[in-house]
C-alpha positions, -999 to +999 in steps of 0.1 A: -452-040-573-417-039-559-388-028-584-378-066-588-414-072-602-408-042-627-408-050-665-378-032-681-383+000-694-365+029-715-377+067-712-385+080-744-391+117-739-404+148-761-381+182-763-345+186-765-342+218-750-332+220-706-365+204-696-360+173-717-322+171-702-332+173-665-357+147-671-328+126-685-308+131-657-333+123-632-340+090-651-304+082-654-294+090-615-325+071-602-324+041-627-294+042-644-313+047-676-302+061-711-328+081-721-343+084-759-350+120-768-370+134-796-373+170-810-378+188-841-340+201-838-314+193-818-302+214-792-270+219-768-282+209-736-295+171-747-264+168-767-233+151-766-246+135-732-236+096-719-272+092-710-291+108-739-298+093-778-309+126-797-332+114-822-344+148-843-373+145-866-379+181-883-414+175-892-424+154-857-451+182-845-467+188-880-501+169-885-502+133-868-463+128-876-457+127-843-478+096-832-466+081-868-429+081-855-435+068-830-456+037-838-429+035-860-399+028-836-421+011-812-410-028-825-371-015-819-376-010-782-386-050-783-400-063-748-385-033-732-418-006-716-413+025-737-421+051-712-432+083-735-426+116-707-434+151-731-408+174-716-425+207-732-458+225-738-456+217-776-448+180-778-472+182-739-500+191-767-497+173-797-492+140-774-522+146-757-544+152-789-529+122-809-528+096-778-557+073-788-537+065-817-505+059-801-493+016-805-507+008-768-470-006-758-465+027-752-463+040-713-478+080-716-473+103-687-496+131-706-537+142-697-560+140-724-565+168-751-595+181-734-579+184-698-542+198-715-562+221-735-578+240-706-547+242-688-530+252-710-556+278-725-551+305-700-584+316-702-599+284-695-574+279-666-586+309-648-623+295-651-608+262-633-595+289-606-628+303-602-649+267-598-618+256-572-617+292-556-585+296-565-567+337-564-552+344-594-548+376-616-574+404-620-580+394-664-592+406-695-591+389-727-587+403-764-591+386-797-582+413-821-565+446-822-593+465-804-585+470-768-614+461-744-625+483-713-604+466-687-617+466-650-586+471-629-557+503-639-523+503-648-496+487-654-512+458-671-487+423-681-497+415-712-489+376-727-508+352-753-529+326-748-514+306-770-476+303-768-464+283-795-485+305-824-470+339-808-437+321-814-445+314-843-455+348-852-423+372-845-422+408-846-394+435-837-396+436-803-410+407-796-410+390-757-423+363-741-447+388-719-450+422-716-456+449-682-472+482-699-480+512-678-503+530-703-531+523-724-515+539-758-485+515-747-511+484-746-527+493-775-496+498-798-482+464-790-513+449-788-516+456-828-481+454-834-490+410-825-519+408-847-500+429-875-477+400-872-505+375-878-507+361-842-543+344-847-549+340-807-566+355-779-543+380-755-546+379-723-546+412-704-537+413-665-538+436-636-500+434-630-493+425-597-466+444-578-430+432-568-401+417-580-389+384-586-386+378-548-428+374-550-428+345-572-435+308-569-431+278-584-445+239-578-432+213-594-455+179-590-473+149-602-508+137-605-511+101-603-536+084-628-561+078-601-561+120-592-539+117-562-509+147-561-483+123-555-454+148-552-456+190-549-423+206-547-425+245-536-394+271-549-390+305-546-372+323-571-346+342-565-336+356-597-355+360-634-338+360-671-345+396-687-337+390-723-367+394-745-379+359-754-369+346-720-384+366-696-395+351-666-378+320-670-357+312-634-324+317-631-320+310-594-342+288-572-347+284-535-367+254-524-385+253-492-418+238-479-457+261-475-485+238-468-504+269-476-495+270-510-496+225-512-535+230-501-542+251-531-523+233-556-541+199-544-573+219-542-569+232-580-550+195-594-563+167-572-589+148-590-592+171-612-592+150-641-553+155-647-526+136-646-491+135-651-463+163-644-468+197-633-455+231-629-473+256-617-466+295-615-478+319-591-470+353-571-473+369-537-500+397-544-487+423-512-517+442-512-542+416-498-518+389-489-524+366-515-507+342-539-525+347-572-519+312-597-504+326-631-506+289-654-504+253-649-479+242-676-488+203-685-451+191-679-421+196-660-408+231-655-374+240-674-362+247-638-379+215-623-342+199-618-347+222-583-374+190-577-348+164-582-316+179-568-334+185-532-340+147-531-371+139-548-365+122-580-392+133-606-386+106-626-395+083-598-429+090-598-438+086-629-427+051-626-447+046-597-475+056-614-471+037-648-449+005-640-453-004-603-490+002-595-490+034-578-473+023-541-455+060-531-473+076-503-480+113-510-445+137-501-451+174-500-412+187-501-396+201-475-359+198-484-340+233-486-315+232-515-303+260-544-308+257-579-289+279-603-293+281-640-266+305-643-234+306-629-230+312-595-214+348-603-246+359-615-263+348-587-240+365-561-238+399-583-276+402-590-295+387-565-312+415-545-298+417-510-317+403-481-328+368-457-330+350-491-301+357-506-278+351-476-292+317-474-286+312-506-248+321-504-252+295-470-265+270-491-235+277-514-208+275-486-221+243-473-225+225-512-263+223-509-268+236-540-264+224-578-274+230-611-293+214-643-263+211-667-236+203-650-235+166-629-240+132-635-204+127-646-216+139-678-182+152-691-174+149-722-152+173-736-172+184-758-206+186-742-183+205-713-173+229-744-209+239-752-214+240-718-192+267-708-202+283-736-239+289-726-227+295-690-209+330-707-238+335-726-256+344-694-233+361-679-234+388-712-269+389-709-272+396-677-251+426-683-271+435-710-302+433-700-305+437-661-299+473-661-330+473-686-358+449-665-393+470-657-392+473-620-434+487-622 
């Protein structure tokens, strides 16, 4: 189907944080679209944007409220197709389980609930890795304060299997994930997590040695017929170290690696999954493998690096749901530097080496960019708020970078 035959559409996004803004910007840059963005509360990245209409519904994720709100809004779109895209884990999970009750006028970028659950639950995901012969970290699981016997040594990584439930039960010293060096530290941390009321399982993993430079991230899209139509690979050069943002990427260098692309295609192709995905993995110097940590059932918060490098994410959703799936599958190769923090932070905190030298070269050539600045989205209020956010990153790196765990 040609673009002239395409029915008019409006992107309807779920999630008001930076991932939602990046997706809205992709739609604006590719199609000139103004997006409707729903969220449980307003957040700075999507506020005061010329191409976003924010609709805040505080109880949006409670019960069946999501479909109730969307169904009530369907008539307001008239003859325009509402193209629905979740941009956060909570929204992806909720939507995947309520799609059967959604007004049929919506075109939905989301897999079914059982598939999303399997991808979102780390224990089930590693089972899938076993079936597809994809490397992942050695793993143990506990669903209570007693730590099981581990089939690997220390240090270990500790993370929740159910991230939304974990965030809902805060405690002093809470982090997105922990790196723990002794059995005593592990036992104490597990105890504190369950005492806070966390109801889910905890994943204990063999910690793969190495710093940020050993991480890799893949963004992409799986079409409804099971074809992986886009894969885009990034090499993180810097991560956030503030407690509840540990592991969020702060600078990414895009590149290509067919071996990694082969692994991702083997895992997701014709798996039943469809829509956007975001995969984190880490190079293991002990055996030369790339070990997959997780598949996030949505585009990542740093996924704008893919759009920035010339492979606009929005194009693949529109191709799948509105154009009949005519795009040829792409393995991204273009090189660009994406930064999610000020350039001065990248220059100061990225470790010296060939990757940093290449990053600085790309900066000097103008082959770089960020999610929140661009597309002439320059209202004074927005620029002021983004500037404050930028300063916040500088302060956080000064505070936390020297305290990072280098185990």
